N, C-alpha and C positions, 0 to 999 in steps of 0.2 A: 233688620239696620241699613243703609245705605251710606258708606262714602264717595263721593267725587272724587275722582281721579285727579291727583295732582297735577298743577300747571307750571311751565319752568324756573318759575318763583319759589315754587312750595317744593319742587323736587331738589333744588340749590340748600337749602333751607334743611331738608332731610338729611342730606350729604353733611351738612357740617355737624347736624344734632348730634347724628349718629355718628361719625366722628370722633372715638374717646380725645382729648387732652392730650395727654400721655402718648399718644398714635407719632411716630416719624413720622411727619409730613417733609417731604420737599418744596424749596420754595413756588417750585412750577405749574402747584395745585390749584386750579381752578374749580370752586363750586357752582359756579354761575353757567360754564361751559357743560359742565354734564349736566347738571337739569336740563339746560337747551337742549343738549346732544341725546339724552338715552330718555325715552319713556316709559319709568318706572318708578314704581309704586315704593311706599317704604319699606317690606320686605325683602324684596328684590334687591331695593338699593343697599341694606342690611349685605345679605348675602356677596353681591359685588363689594364690597369693603373687606370682608374678609378675606374674598380672594385675592385680591388686591393685597393686603397687610401680606398673606400665605408667599402669594409672589414676591416681593419684597424681599421679603426675609430671605429667598431661596436665592435671592441673587446678591444678600448681602448689604442692603440698601434703604434708605428711605425710603418711605410710601414717595413714588412719584404719579406725575397725571398720567404717563403711559400705564401704569400701575392699574389707575383705575377705569383708564379707557378702556384695557384691554378685557379688565373682568366685568364690566358692564356689557361691553360686545358679547362676552360670552353668557352672562344673564342675560341679554337680550336672545340671544340665540335658543338655550334651554327654555325660552318661553317660547320660542318658536317667531319670533320678529324677525323682518329680514333687516339688516344691518348693509347700510354700503358706506366706504370711506371716502371721504370729502376731502379734497387741496385745503388747508389753510394758511396762511400767510401769516408767520411769522416775524415779528419786526429786527430778528437777529442773525437771520438766513435762508435760504431757500424753503420750499414750500414743505408743509409735513403734514402725512395721511391725518387727518381728525375723523374719527365715526360720526355717523350722521344713522339716525332712525329711519326709515320708512314706515310711514303711516298704513296700514293695510284693513280694507274691511272684514270683519268676518261673517261667517255664514254661507250657507252653499249655494254655489257660482249656479244661476236660473240661464236657463237655456230655452233656446227656441223653435219651435217642431218643424220640422222640413215641409215646406210649402203652406205656410202662415202667411200673410201679407202682415207689415207694420203700418200705421196711420202717419 
């Protein structure tokens, strides 16, 4: 059975559904932004949520967007996805770095033989 890869809105819903209601979340958590910024499927989102919860606990704080973004970046990197940080303007201050996943094609690179002509 094949499952299609979730689109950004579906990923945002997965982030929401997998977050336990008793999880201490900061007011800055934006599931829509997480769904848009990170191309992760359900199991990887779950892993990122667990990473974020442990980091927040280590910080002695509730789970904030920075914990979730950092954990999502780590999860993308664990999958071999390229992640870059792009600035995002905040209404309350200067630009803050926000992660973006760069889509990459998988598969072997094709090369031309020396001396061949292209049409």
